[in-house]
Each structure stands twice: as structure tokens, then as C-alpha cells.
N, C-alpha and C positions, 0 to 999 in steps of 0.2 A: 123904720125898717131899712131905708136907704142909708141912713147914717150909720147903723150898726154894721152893715156890709162894708162900708168904706173903711171903718176902723180895722176890721179883720184883715182886709187886703193890705192895709198899710203895715200892720204888724208882721204879716208873712214876708213882705218885701224887706222889712228891716232885719228880720232874722236871717234871711238869705244873704243879705249884704254882709252882716257880721260874720257869718261862716266863711265867706270868701276872704274877708280881711284876716281872720285867724289862720286860715290855711296858708295864705301868702306870707304871713309873719313867720310861721313855723319853717317854711322852706327857706326863707331868707336867713333865719338863725342857723339852720343846718349848713347852708353854704358858707357862712362866715366861720363856723366851727371847723369845717373841713379845710378851709384855707389856712387857718391858724396851725392845724396839725401838719400840713404839708410844708409850711414855712419853717417850723421847728425842725422837721426831719432834714430839710435841705441844709439848714445851718449846721446840724450835727455832722452830716456827711462832709461838708466843707472843712470842718474842724479836724475830722479824722484824716482826710487827705493831706491837710496841712501838717499834721503831726508825723505822718508817714514820710512826707517829703523832707521834713526837718531831720528825720533819723536816717534816711538813705545816704550812703557815702557817695562822693562825687563819681560820676560815670568814668570808667576807665581805670579807677584806682584798684589796688589789690584787694581792698575790703569789698568793693562791689563785685569783683570777679569771684571772690570766695563765697559771697552770699548767693550769687547765681548758681555756683556749683552745688551749694547746699540745697537750693530749691530743686534742682534736677535730681539729685540723689535721694532726696526726701528723708535724709537721716539726721538733719540738723535739729529737729524738734521731737524726734522719736516717733513720728507718724509713719504710716505705711508708705513705701515708695510709690511714686506717681506712675512708673512704667508698669505695664502688664507683663507678667511672667510669660516666657516663651514655652511652647510645647517642645518636648525633648524626647529622645529615644535612646534605648540601650540595646546594643547588638550582642546576642548570645550566639557563640559559634562552636562548631564541632569540626572534625576533620573535613567533612564534605558537606556540612549543612550549616545553615544560619537562620536565626529567627530574630525578629525585632520586637522589643517590648516598648510600647508607646507610653510616655509619662504625661498624663494630663496636666495642663497649666493650672488647673484648680488645686492640685496637690500642694502648690507653693504655700497656700494659706491654710492647708489642712493641718489641724493640731492633733488629730486622732491617729497616732502611729499604728495602733492595732488595726484600724481600717485599711491603712496603706499596706501593712504587712499581709493582711488577708488577701488583698487584691494581687499582690506580687506572688503569693503562694499559688493562687489560681493560674497565674501566668506560667509559673514553673511546672504546674501539673499539665498545662496545655502543651508545653514543649516536651515534657516527658512522654505524653501519649504518642507523640510523633517519632521520638528518637529511641524509646526503649525497644529492646530486642529480646524476645523470649529465647531461652536456651533450647537446644535441640538434642533430644536423647538419642542414643545409639539404638538402632533396630535392624532387623534383617532386611537386606536389600537385594540379594541375588543368591544363586546356587551354582556352584562350580561342579559340573558333572564329572569332570576328569578326576577331581580329588574327592568328590562326594561330600563336600562340606558347604555350609552356608557362609556367605560373606555379610559382614555387618558394617554399617555406616559409622563414621567417626562422630563422637559427641562434639557439640558446639556450645561454648559458653555464651550466655546472654549478657545483657548489660542493663542497668537501671540508672537513670539520671539521679544524681544526688540533689533532690528537690529542696531539701532543707538548706543546703549550702548555697544553692543558686538563689533562693529567695533572700537569704541573708546578704549576699553580695549585691543583689539588686537594691535592697533597702539601704545599704551603706552608700551606694551611689546616689540614690534619691536624696538622702540626708545631705550629702555634699552639694548636690544641685540646689537644694533649698538654702543652704548656708551661703552660697555664692550668688544669691539673688534670683533664684528661680530661672536660671539660664540667661540672665541679663548679660553677664560677661565674666571674664576670668580675672579681671583686675589689671590686665595688661593692655596697653594701647596698641592698636594696629597701625597699618600704614597710613590710614586716613585720619589718625589721631583719635579715633573713637575706640571705646572698649570692645575687645573681641568677644564674639558670642562663644559660650562654652561648647567645646566640641563634643560629639557623641563618644560614648564609652563602649568598649568591647570586652565582654566577659567570656573566658574559656570555660565551657561546660565540663563538669566532672562527673564521672560515672562509677558505679559500683558493679563489680562482676556478679553474675548470677550463674551458679553452677547447675549443670544438667542433673537430672535425677538418676540417669542410667548411663554409664560409660560403656565403651566397646567391650572392655573386659567383663563388666557386669552383665551385658547383654548376652554374651556367649555362655555365661553361667545360668542365666535366668530363663532363656528360651528352652523349651522342652516340648515333648509330645503331649498335647492336651486332649487328643481324641484319636482312637485307632480302632480298626475293625478288620477281621479276617474272614475269608470264605474259602471253601475247597472247590477246585474245578474238576472237570472230568478228564479222561485220558484222550479225548479227541484232539489230535495234533492241530488241525486247522483252527479249531475253536481256541485252543491255548495260544496259538500264534496271534490271533486277533486280540486276545486279552493282553498279551505281552506288549503289543504295539500301542494299545490304548493306555496301558499303565506307564509306558516309557514317555508318552506324550504329556502325561500329567505330572510325572515325577519332577520335583524341583521348581514347580511354579510358585511364584511369590505374589501374594495379593496385598496391596496397600490398603490402609484404612478407607472404607467406603467403596472399594472396588468390588465388582461382581464377577463371579466365576461362572463360566458356561462350559459344560462338558462338550457340547458339539463344537464350540469355537476352539476349545483346547485340542481336540483330536482332529478337527477338520472333517472333510468328507471321507468316509472310510471306504476307499476304493481299492481295486486290485493294483492300481499303479503305485499305491503306497505300501503294498505288500500284504494287504488284508486278503484272507482266504475265504472261500465259500464255506459256510457253516450254518447250522440250524438257527433260524430266527423267525419270530412271529410277525406277520404282516396282515393287518385286518382280521386278526383272529385265526389266521391259517399258518401252520408251520411250513416254512420254505427254506431253501438253501440260498444264501446270498453272502457276498463279501462283507466281512465285519460281524458275522453272527457270533454272539457270545459276549460282545462288549457291554451288554446290559449288566453282566455280573460285576464289571468294573464300576459302573455308575451306582449300582446298588451297594456295593461295599463302601464306596466313597460316601454315599448318602448316610450310612450309619456312622461313619467317622465324623461327619459334619454335625450330626445330632449330638453325639457324645462330647463334642468339643464345646457345646453351648450355643452354636449358631442355628439359625433357622433357614430353611430353603425358601427361595422365592418361586421356584417351579419344580414340581416333581410329579411324575406320572406312573401308573402301574400297568402291568401286563393284563391281557385278557384272560390268560391262564397263569396260575401261580407257578413260578419256577421252583425247581427242587433245591437250589442252593441257599434258600432263605425262607423264613417262615412266611406264611400267607399274609398278605397285606403290608409287607415290609420291603417290597422291591421298588426299584426306580428304573423305569423303562425309558430308553432313548432311541431315537431314529433320526437320520439326517440324510438329506439328498443334496447337500451343498448349499441349500438356500434356507430351508426351514425344516421343522420337525420337532417332535416331543423332546424336551431337554431337561437337564438337571442343572439348577442354578442356585447360588446362594451369595450373599453379600457379606464381606468382612465388616461387621458392625463394631469391631473393636477399635481401640485407639492406636494400635501398633500393627505392623505388617505380620502376616502369617505365611507359612510355607506348606506345600503339599508334597508328601512323600508316597511313592508307590513301589512295591516290590512283589515280584512273582518268581517263585522257585518251588520245584517239587510239588506242583499242583496246589500250592498255597498262595493265595492272593491277599496282600495286606496293604491297606490304605491308612495313612496317618496324617494328622494336621499338627504342625509344629508352630508354637507361638508362646506368648505369655498367657497365663490362665485367664479365661473369661468368666468361668464360674467361681463362686465363692469357695473358700476352703471347706472341704468336707462334703460338697455337693456334687452329685453326678446325675447324668441324664441317661435313661435307657428306654427301650421300646418293648411293648408286648402286644401280641395279637389276641383278639377275642372274637369269636364267632357270635354275631348278634342274631341273625336269622338267615334263612335260605330265600333267595329271590326266585320268583316264578319266571320261567323262560318266557320271552316275549312271544306274542302270537305270530305265527308264520305269515309272511307277506307273499302273495302270489302275483307274479307279473307275467303277462303274455309275451311270448317271443314269436314274432311273426315270421322269423326265418326258419323256424322248425316246421317239418312236414306235418300235415294234419294227422291226428290220431296217435 
């Protein structure tokens, strides 16, 4: 038993020793092989350096200088130049404006001309958005009461940048920039003996005229009465005087697009100082005499002219009792104390200015709106009244008055 154990231990030790010997041998062989490879590589490098040294011309000779220049320019063997292209810019100018178009350095090696053209077209569109000017059509701008005629603005021509031409000129300059080395130089030596950097380029912008749609002569022909309405007044002198003053205050007013008209603002506070006479008027449902009585007939007549023109009122009120000069439910009541009160308002929602005309003679009141048609051809607007039902009168309210005597 003891002898068997000794043999097994002896065999284990022998196998362990042989493994170590095999591993050390493999490592030694790998080290020898690596040394041989490095030795051969070193010899080849020395041979290459020796060959280059043998082919190099002597320092200072003309051949050596020529070879040095060839390496700097990078054109001797057809390879890409060693220098990096410089970023460049083109200046586009107008009379009073200037814009800069930056040329990326990466465009020097860009071979897709269509991509460059598309980028330059976007730059031209960007400049056009800033420099284009829309034309201005002629339109009504004022009223001359002495001559009784409207005055019209002059038409103004617009302009549009010739984007196609600008994009083409920009592309031509970019091509020249690439041919000259991507901004490396102009090929001419400067004061320091080095090649000068390509200077920036300036392009004069070109514009195309844009004609207005409507000239002054055409505006005078195209403006017309687009809505009118008439009512008949009474023979009350004071009331007619008030109507005449209110009509004169409105006559000739011009509303620009988006501007709101206010009857109370147009006439102002209707007081005796302005010539308004006492006449019948409703206040809180009671008929009284006050300066300016009767002007509601002017606002009502204008209200109908507004509707017939195709506009909508932004404020309109009605009387407690229907007046006799208009159908029930079609009146426009106004009142003003200099600060506030029921008003008649409307906004010029059209794209051109409009004018208001008012005339009063022989108990006939006429209000008109002059402008370019708002409604489509053949369309008109009118009003009609219809009685729906009778409203029950409100229940009476009784309030105690302590100042009255008992009984």
C-alpha cells in the first residue's frame, strides 16, 4: 500500500514538472519569433530612409526648393492640398441695405453643385423677404369740403428681388472661389512674400418692378356709392337745425381699413354752444325738450346705409318708443353727455378706405357710404320688421316716499 502511494505521488510531480517545461519553452519560442520580426522591420525602415536620402537633391539647390514648394501646394502628385480652405463671405448690397452670405469651408470639397445651388437659393429668398416691397394701391384719403370732392393717394410701385439672378451670381462666385483654392489665395504674392488671401466679393442686387393693382385714375373711377338711405323729417325748425348740424359733422369723414366709426365721437357733445336747439327727445322713456333733439334720425338713417353697404354695426340701440320716421325695430338711438351714452358704431372691415356722405335739404335726409364694393356682384342687403308677439307690461313697483304728507 505504501509503495503504491509513492508511485502515484512520483507520477504527479513528474507531470507537473513537464507542464512547466512546456510552458517555458513556448514563451521562449514566442519571444524569439517577435525579436526576428522586429529586426526585419527595422532593416526595411533603414533601407527606405537610405533610398529617400539617396533621391533627395542637395539642400539649397533649385531642385530641393522646387520639391519643397510642391509639397506645400500639394499639386505635385495630384493629391488634395494640405492646407484647409478658409471660410469666405459674399456681400450683397442695395442702395441703403447690405446682407452677408457666408460660404462654408466645407463647400470647397463639395462636388454636388445642386446642393450648393439650393443653399444659395435659400439665401436669396432670405434676402428677398427683407428687401421686397409691396406695391401700394391708390385709395380715398381725405375729403375737400370746399370743392365737395374726395382726394386720393398716389399709387406706389413695389419691387421684388430677382432671386434667380442673385442665386446664379452667388454660385458663379463660389465656383471661382473653389477654383482658386477655396480662399487660399489669389495667386499673387503680397508684401510678406506669401500668397494673398482672396478678398470678399460684393454683388449689386437687382430688382423687378411690381405694379399696383389700382392707380389714382382708376381709384377715382372705381369708388362709388355702395350703400345709401333716406328719411323724411318734420317741419320743426329746431329739430331740423339739429339734424343739419349732425349731418354736417359726419359728411366727408374717411375711415381707413380697420378703423371704427362712433356717432357720438363724430358729432361730439350736442350742446347749445355748438348751435344745437331744444327739441323733442326721449330720456328714460319720457319725451322731453333738450338741445340736440332729433339727431337720432341721423343715426338711424346712417344705420340703414351701413347695413346696405355690407358692413355690420358693433353697437346699436333702439328707442323705448318707435319713432315715426322709420319702421318699428329699425331705429338707432343715440345719446351723449360728453363722456358716455348709447352710441352707433361700426368698423370698416374692408381692405380699402371708405367715405361717409350726408346731405339734408327740403326735409329730406340722405346718408351714403362711398367706397369699393364689399358685397359680391348682384347681392344686396335689406331689412324688414316682423311683429313676433306683444310683451306684457312689467308689474308696477311701489316705493314709499317719506317726504310726502301722510294720506
